C-alpha positions as CSV (number, residue, x, y, z in Angstrom):
1,M,-4.1,15.7,-6.1
2,L,-3.1,12.0,-7.1
3,F,-6.3,10.9,-5.2
4,F,-8.6,13.1,-7.5
5,R,-6.3,12.1,-10.5
6,N,-7.1,8.4,-9.7
7,M,-10.7,9.0,-8.9
8,M,-11.2,10.4,-12.3
9,Q,-9.1,7.4,-14.0
10,L,-11.5,4.9,-11.8
11,M,-14.6,6.5,-13.4
12,L,-13.4,6.7,-16.9
13,S,-11.8,3.2,-17.0
14,P,-12.1,1.3,-13.8
15,S,-9.8,-1.7,-14.8
16,R,-7.0,0.9,-16.0
17,G,-7.8,3.0,-13.0
18,W,-7.1,0.1,-10.3
19,E,-3.9,-0.4,-12.1
20,D,-2.9,3.3,-11.6
21,V,-3.9,3.1,-8.0
22,A,-1.6,-0.2,-7.5
23,L,1.3,1.6,-9.3
24,S,0.8,5.0,-6.9
25,D,1.0,2.8,-3.8
26,S,-0.4,5.3,-1.6
27,D,-0.6,4.9,2.2
28,P,-4.2,4.5,3.1
29,A,-4.2,6.6,6.3
30,R,-2.4,9.4,4.1
31,L,-5.0,8.9,1.5
32,V,-8.0,9.2,4.0
33,K,-6.5,12.2,5.6
34,E,-5.5,14.2,2.4
35,G,-8.1,13.0,-0.1
36,V,-11.1,11.5,1.3
37,I,-11.9,13.6,4.3
38,P,-11.5,16.7,2.1
39,A,-13.8,15.0,-0.3
40,F,-16.5,14.5,2.4
41,I,-16.2,18.0,3.3
42,V,-16.8,19.2,-0.2
43,A,-19.8,17.0,-0.4
44,S,-21.2,18.3,2.8
45,L,-20.6,22.0,1.9
46,S,-22.0,21.4,-1.6
47,I,-25.5,21.1,-0.3
48,F,-25.5,25.1,0.1
49,A,-25.5,25.0,-3.8
50,Q,-29.2,24.2,-3.4
51,I,-29.7,27.8,-2.3
52,L,-29.2,28.7,-6.0
53,F,-32.0,26.7,-7.1
54,H,-34.6,26.6,-4.2
55,Q,-35.4,29.9,-2.6
56,R,-37.4,28.4,0.2
57,L,-34.7,26.4,1.8
58,D,-33.9,27.0,5.4
59,L,-30.2,27.6,6.1
60,V,-30.5,25.4,9.5
61,D,-32.0,22.6,7.4
62,L,-29.0,23.0,5.0
63,M,-26.5,22.9,8.0
64,V,-28.0,19.8,9.1
65,A,-28.2,18.1,5.9
66,G,-24.4,18.9,5.4
67,C,-23.7,17.5,8.8
68,V,-25.7,14.3,7.9
69,I,-23.9,13.9,4.6
70,F,-20.6,14.1,6.2
71,V,-21.6,11.8,9.2
72,S,-22.9,9.2,6.8
73,Y,-19.6,8.8,4.7
74,F,-17.3,9.0,8.0
75,V,-19.3,6.3,9.8
76,T,-19.5,4.2,6.5
77,L,-15.5,4.7,6.0
78,A,-14.9,3.4,9.7
79,V,-17.5,0.6,9.6
80,A,-16.8,-0.5,6.0
81,S,-13.1,-0.8,6.1
82,R,-13.3,-3.3,8.9
83,F,-16.0,-5.4,7.3
84,F,-14.7,-5.1,3.8
85,C,-11.1,-6.0,4.8
86,A,-12.3,-9.1,7.0
87,K,-14.4,-10.5,4.0
88,V,-11.9,-9.9,1.5
89,R,-9.3,-11.7,3.7
90,K,-11.8,-14.6,4.0
91,W,-11.7,-15.0,0.4
92,N,-8.1,-14.5,0.1
93,P,-5.9,-14.9,3.2
94,D,-3.1,-13.2,1.5
95,A,-4.9,-10.2,0.6
96,N,-3.0,-6.9,1.6
97,P,-5.3,-5.0,4.1
98,E,-3.8,-1.6,3.1
99,R,-5.2,-2.3,-0.5
100,C,-8.5,-3.3,0.9
101,Q,-8.4,0.1,2.9
102,T,-7.5,1.8,-0.3
103,V,-10.5,0.4,-2.1
104,V,-12.8,1.5,0.6
105,A,-11.4,4.9,0.6
106,Y,-11.5,5.5,-3.1
107,A,-15.1,3.9,-3.2
108,L,-16.3,6.4,-0.9
109,G,-14.3,9.3,-2.3
110,L,-16.3,8.6,-5.5
111,M,-19.5,8.4,-3.6
112,A,-18.8,11.9,-2.2
113,L,-18.0,13.2,-5.6
114,T,-21.4,12.0,-6.9
115,T,-23.0,13.7,-3.7
116,T,-21.2,16.9,-4.9
117,I,-22.3,16.7,-8.5
118,C,-25.9,16.0,-7.4
119,N,-26.1,18.9,-5.1
120,F,-25.1,21.2,-8.0
121,M,-28.0,20.1,-10.0
122,P,-31.3,22.1,-10.0
123,I,-33.6,19.2,-9.9
124,S,-33.4,15.7,-8.7
125,L,-32.6,13.5,-11.4
126,G,-32.5,9.6,-11.5
127,L,-28.8,10.0,-12.3
128,G,-28.4,10.5,-8.3
129,Y,-29.7,7.2,-7.9
130,L,-27.7,5.4,-10.7
131,L,-24.3,6.8,-9.9
132,P,-23.9,4.8,-6.6
133,L,-24.5,1.8,-8.8
134,A,-21.6,2.7,-11.2
135,I,-19.4,3.2,-8.3
136,T,-20.2,-0.4,-7.2
137,L,-19.3,-1.6,-10.7
138,V,-16.0,0.5,-10.3
139,V,-15.2,-1.1,-6.9
140,W,-16.2,-4.5,-8.6
141,K,-13.3,-4.0,-11.0
142,S,-10.8,-3.9,-8.1
143,M,-11.2,-7.8,-7.7
144,A,-7.7,-8.2,-9.5
145,Y,-6.4,-5.4,-7.4
146,L,-7.3,-7.2,-4.4
147,S,-6.4,-10.8,-5.8
148,V,-10.1,-11.9,-5.0
149,P,-10.9,-15.3,-6.8
150,E,-13.0,-15.0,-9.9
151,Q,-15.4,-17.5,-8.4
152,K,-16.4,-15.1,-5.9
153,E,-17.3,-12.4,-8.2
154,Y,-21.0,-12.1,-7.6
155,D,-20.5,-12.4,-3.8
156,F,-18.0,-9.6,-4.2
157,L,-20.2,-7.5,-6.2
158,T,-22.9,-7.9,-3.6
159,F,-20.9,-7.2,-0.6
160,V,-19.5,-4.0,-2.1
161,F,-22.9,-2.8,-2.6
162,V,-24.3,-3.8,0.8
163,V,-21.2,-2.8,2.7
164,I,-19.8,0.5,0.9
165,T,-22.6,1.6,-1.5
166,L,-25.8,1.3,0.5
167,P,-24.9,2.5,4.1
168,P,-24.3,6.2,3.3
169,I,-27.6,6.1,1.0
170,L,-29.6,4.6,4.0
171,I,-28.3,6.7,6.7
172,Q,-29.1,9.9,4.5
173,A,-32.4,8.8,3.6
174,F,-33.4,7.8,7.3
175,Y,-32.2,11.5,8.4
176,S,-34.1,13.0,5.7
177,W,-37.2,11.2,6.6
178,A,-36.8,11.8,10.3
179,L,-36.2,15.5,9.9
180,Q,-39.4,16.1,7.8
């Protein structure tokens, strides 16, 4: 429950949200197991909400799409955790690896939340494309939480977009294109 409360706080007030995350001092492995993976599962299952709006959808296609959503987030979690932590430690050798993993976990949890929201919309809106950018900005505000030097601000922002935000979008777009 703390995971979802912190996610809401991060969306409403990113700077204050990262302060709350720092105060909660959660174990990243537990955070992934009890918050992030369930968020991925909910995002995957939410694809079935599209049946409410589009009668011509095939159940098998929805099952495949749900699996693609889960796999895209899970693969991104595994890869981004390593790359993100390595890069942050390069900028700040004293950076806490657990905090790096926590940032990746919350970022991908927020991405899964946006996928869930978009799957419950009857039409595809530009909002679905803008929400990941908002998540990039939320993660950008984690610089103080991670003790990343301010002169690396734009490098950090670009890196967050490329390593955390973009991979699930590209994986899902590739499978969407490949399956058509």
